[in-house]
C-alpha atoms as an extended CHARMM CRD file, in Angstrom:
* protein
*
       104  EXT
         1         1  MET       CA              0.2350000000       -0.3150000000        0.0040000000  PROA      1               0.0000000000
         2         2  GLY       CA              0.5080000000        3.3940000000        0.1020000000  PROA      2               0.0000000000
         3         3  SER       CA              3.9590000000        3.8950000000       -2.9560000000  PROA      3               0.0000000000
         4         4  ALA       CA              1.5460000000        1.1810000000       -5.1850000000  PROA      4               0.0000000000
         5         5  PRO       CA             -0.8540000000        2.6810000000       -7.4800000000  PROA      5               0.0000000000
         6         6  THR       CA             -4.0710000000        2.0510000000       -5.4850000000  PROA      6               0.0000000000
         7         7  LYS       CA             -2.4740000000        4.3110000000       -2.8570000000  PROA      7               0.0000000000
         8         8  ILE       CA             -4.6500000000        3.2400000000        0.4790000000  PROA      8               0.0000000000
         9         9  ASP       CA             -7.9550000000        2.3940000000       -1.6190000000  PROA      9               0.0000000000
        10        10  LEU       CA             -7.4710000000       -0.4870000000        0.4890000000  PROA      10              0.0000000000
        11        11  LEU       CA             -8.3510000000        0.7430000000        4.1540000000  PROA      11              0.0000000000
        12        12  TRP       CA            -11.1430000000        3.7050000000        1.9220000000  PROA      12              0.0000000000
        13        13  GLN       CA            -12.7380000000        0.2770000000        1.3170000000  PROA      13              0.0000000000
        14        14  ILE       CA            -12.1680000000       -0.5350000000        4.5370000000  PROA      14              0.0000000000
        15        15  LEU       CA            -14.4890000000        2.4910000000        5.2880000000  PROA      15              0.0000000000
        16        16  ASN       CA            -17.2150000000        2.7040000000        3.3800000000  PROA      16              0.0000000000
        17        17  GLU       CA            -17.7420000000       -1.2510000000        3.5410000000  PROA      17              0.0000000000
        18        18  THR       CA            -17.4200000000       -2.1030000000        7.3920000000  PROA      18              0.0000000000
        19        19  THR       CA            -18.9180000000       -0.2160000000        9.9660000000  PROA      19              0.0000000000
        20        20  ILE       CA            -14.4170000000        0.4140000000       11.7560000000  PROA      20              0.0000000000
        21        21  PRO       CA            -14.4770000000        4.4400000000       12.4930000000  PROA      21              0.0000000000
        22        22  ILE       CA            -11.5610000000        5.8220000000       10.2490000000  PROA      22              0.0000000000
        23        23  GLN       CA            -10.2330000000        6.8830000000       13.8940000000  PROA      23              0.0000000000
        24        24  HSD       CA             -9.9790000000        3.4330000000       14.3690000000  PROA      24              0.0000000000
        25        25  MET       CA             -6.6300000000        3.3490000000       11.1490000000  PROA      25              0.0000000000
        26        26  TYR       CA             -3.9420000000        5.3400000000       12.1290000000  PROA      26              0.0000000000
        27        27  LEU       CA             -1.9930000000        6.2070000000        8.8120000000  PROA      27              0.0000000000
        28        28  THR       CA              1.7280000000        6.3100000000        9.2520000000  PROA      28              0.0000000000
        29        29  HSD       CA              4.4230000000        7.2670000000        6.5250000000  PROA      29              0.0000000000
        30        30  MET       CA              2.5380000000        9.3860000000        4.4460000000  PROA      30              0.0000000000
        31        31  SER       CA              5.4570000000       11.8400000000        4.1400000000  PROA      31              0.0000000000
        32        32  SER       CA              7.6590000000       10.0940000000        2.0470000000  PROA      32              0.0000000000
        33        33  ARG       CA              7.0150000000        9.1380000000       -0.5780000000  PROA      33              0.0000000000
        34        34  GLY       CA              5.2860000000       11.3200000000       -2.6570000000  PROA      34              0.0000000000
        35        35  ASP       CA              3.4130000000       13.9630000000       -3.4410000000  PROA      35              0.0000000000
        36        36  ASP       CA              0.3110000000       11.1350000000       -4.1940000000  PROA      36              0.0000000000
        37        37  LEU       CA              1.1940000000       10.1610000000       -0.9680000000  PROA      37              0.0000000000
        38        38  ILE       CA              0.3020000000       13.3600000000        0.8500000000  PROA      38              0.0000000000
        39        39  GLU       CA             -2.9730000000       14.2520000000       -1.1560000000  PROA      39              0.0000000000
        40        40  GLU       CA             -4.1950000000       10.6790000000       -0.1060000000  PROA      40              0.0000000000
        41        41  ALA       CA             -3.3940000000       12.3690000000        3.4610000000  PROA      41              0.0000000000
        42        42  LYS       CA             -5.2780000000       15.1400000000        3.0600000000  PROA      42              0.0000000000
        43        43  LYS       CA             -8.2330000000       13.7260000000        2.0690000000  PROA      43              0.0000000000
        44        44  TRP       CA             -8.2750000000       11.2180000000        4.6870000000  PROA      44              0.0000000000
        45        45  ILE       CA             -7.7020000000       14.5760000000        7.6690000000  PROA      45              0.0000000000
        46        46  LYS       CA            -10.5510000000       15.7820000000        5.6990000000  PROA      46              0.0000000000
        47        47  ALA       CA            -12.8070000000       12.8020000000        6.7990000000  PROA      47              0.0000000000
        48        48  GLY       CA            -11.8300000000       13.2220000000        9.6320000000  PROA      48              0.0000000000
        49        49  GLY       CA             -8.2940000000       10.4360000000       10.1220000000  PROA      49              0.0000000000
        50        50  MET       CA             -5.4060000000       10.9400000000       11.6930000000  PROA      50              0.0000000000
        51        51  CYS       CA             -1.9300000000       10.5870000000        9.7490000000  PROA      51              0.0000000000
        52        52  ASP       CA              1.9120000000       10.2400000000       11.1950000000  PROA      52              0.0000000000
        53        53  PHE       CA              4.7060000000       12.0000000000        8.5940000000  PROA      53              0.0000000000
        54        54  THR       CA              8.1070000000       10.6790000000        9.1690000000  PROA      54              0.0000000000
        55        55  ALA       CA             10.3080000000       13.0320000000        9.7960000000  PROA      55              0.0000000000
        56        56  ASP       CA             12.5420000000       12.7590000000        7.7240000000  PROA      56              0.0000000000
        57        57  ALA       CA             15.1450000000       14.2530000000        6.5710000000  PROA      57              0.0000000000
        58        58  ASP       CA             14.6100000000       13.8770000000        2.3300000000  PROA      58              0.0000000000
        59        59  ILE       CA             17.6760000000       13.1830000000        0.3390000000  PROA      59              0.0000000000
        60        60  ILE       CA             16.7720000000       15.4440000000       -2.2300000000  PROA      60              0.0000000000
        61        61  ASN       CA             14.5930000000       18.0840000000        0.1020000000  PROA      61              0.0000000000
        62        62  GLU       CA             15.7570000000       18.3620000000        3.9430000000  PROA      62              0.0000000000
        63        63  ASN       CA             12.7470000000       19.9720000000        4.6580000000  PROA      63              0.0000000000
        64        64  ALA       CA              9.4700000000       18.4680000000        3.1480000000  PROA      64              0.0000000000
        65        65  THR       CA              7.7360000000       17.0030000000        6.8570000000  PROA      65              0.0000000000
        66        66  VAL       CA              8.1990000000       21.4690000000        7.3650000000  PROA      66              0.0000000000
        67        67  ASP       CA              6.6860000000       22.0200000000        4.3380000000  PROA      67              0.0000000000
        68        68  THR       CA              4.1840000000       19.8490000000        3.3980000000  PROA      68              0.0000000000
        69        69  LEU       CA              2.5890000000       20.7160000000        7.1100000000  PROA      69              0.0000000000
        70        70  ASN       CA              2.8440000000       24.6360000000        6.2650000000  PROA      70              0.0000000000
        71        71  LYS       CA              0.7490000000       23.6120000000        3.4910000000  PROA      71              0.0000000000
        72        72  PHE       CA             -1.5270000000       21.9330000000        5.1920000000  PROA      72              0.0000000000
        73        73  ARG       CA             -1.5550000000       24.5860000000        8.0620000000  PROA      73              0.0000000000
        74        74  ALA       CA             -2.3460000000       27.7000000000        4.8970000000  PROA      74              0.0000000000
        75        75  GLU       CA             -5.0370000000       25.1460000000        3.2920000000  PROA      75              0.0000000000
        76        76  LYS       CA             -6.5780000000       24.3770000000        6.7230000000  PROA      76              0.0000000000
        77        77  LEU       CA             -6.9100000000       21.6340000000        7.3730000000  PROA      77              0.0000000000
        78        78  PRO       CA             -7.0990000000       20.4550000000       11.3460000000  PROA      78              0.0000000000
        79        79  LEU       CA             -3.3220000000       19.8320000000       12.4650000000  PROA      79              0.0000000000
        80        80  LYS       CA             -4.0040000000       18.4290000000       15.1210000000  PROA      80              0.0000000000
        81        81  GLN       CA             -5.0160000000       14.3850000000       13.2300000000  PROA      81              0.0000000000
        82        82  ILE       CA             -1.8140000000       14.6650000000       11.9020000000  PROA      82              0.0000000000
        83        83  THR       CA              1.5720000000       13.8810000000       14.7680000000  PROA      83              0.0000000000
        84        84  VAL       CA              5.4280000000       13.8540000000       13.0260000000  PROA      84              0.0000000000
        85        85  SER       CA              7.4010000000       11.0880000000       14.4980000000  PROA      85              0.0000000000
        86        86  SER       CA             11.2250000000       10.2750000000       13.7130000000  PROA      86              0.0000000000
        87        87  ASP       CA             10.4960000000        6.6520000000       13.3460000000  PROA      87              0.0000000000
        88        88  ALA       CA             13.8810000000        5.8820000000       13.2670000000  PROA      88              0.0000000000
        89        89  TYR       CA             13.3380000000        6.2330000000        9.5040000000  PROA      89              0.0000000000
        90        90  GLY       CA             14.0240000000        3.4310000000        9.9440000000  PROA      90              0.0000000000
        91        91  MET       CA             17.9470000000        3.1710000000       11.3990000000  PROA      91              0.0000000000
        92        92  LYS       CA             19.0660000000        2.2450000000        7.2560000000  PROA      92              0.0000000000
        93        93  MET       CA             21.8640000000        4.8530000000        7.2350000000  PROA      93              0.0000000000
        94        94  TRP       CA             23.4510000000        4.5260000000       10.3610000000  PROA      94              0.0000000000
        95        95  SER       CA             26.2650000000        3.5480000000       10.9830000000  PROA      95              0.0000000000
        96        96  VAL       CA             29.5150000000        3.5160000000       13.7670000000  PROA      96              0.0000000000
        97        97  LYS       CA             31.9150000000        5.2670000000       11.4520000000  PROA      97              0.0000000000
        98        98  ALA       CA             29.0530000000        7.7760000000       11.3550000000  PROA      98              0.0000000000
        99        99  ALA       CA             28.0980000000        8.0910000000       14.4670000000  PROA      99              0.0000000000
       100       100  ARG       CA             31.6120000000        8.7870000000       14.8190000000  PROA      100             0.0000000000
       101       101  ASN       CA             32.3780000000       11.5870000000       12.7500000000  PROA      101             0.0000000000
       102       102  SER       CA             29.5490000000       13.4300000000       14.2730000000  PROA      102             0.0000000000
       103       103  CYS       CA             29.8700000000       12.8510000000       17.7190000000  PROA      103             0.0000000000
       104       104  GLY       CA             34.0320000000       14.8690000000       17.2290000000  PROA      104             0.0000000000
């Protein structure tokens, strides 16, 4: 899901075909996989759902999450339905050498 062409269609289907409320589903990693998924996050938030954005430092745009949140604020989306977490960003770039270099 998410990065797939159908984005979060399965979650919309669950909402439309069951009695599970949107507040019982919490979308995560919504800020780091492209503009299409960010548009889905907007729809989800407008419908009353919650989203979490990864506090990532995107290699191309290290302010991607902040920029998205500022756009959402400008569009008057309810920011109280959005959280930001580090998720340790998957720890995929961490290394002992990098840690030593950053500590001086």
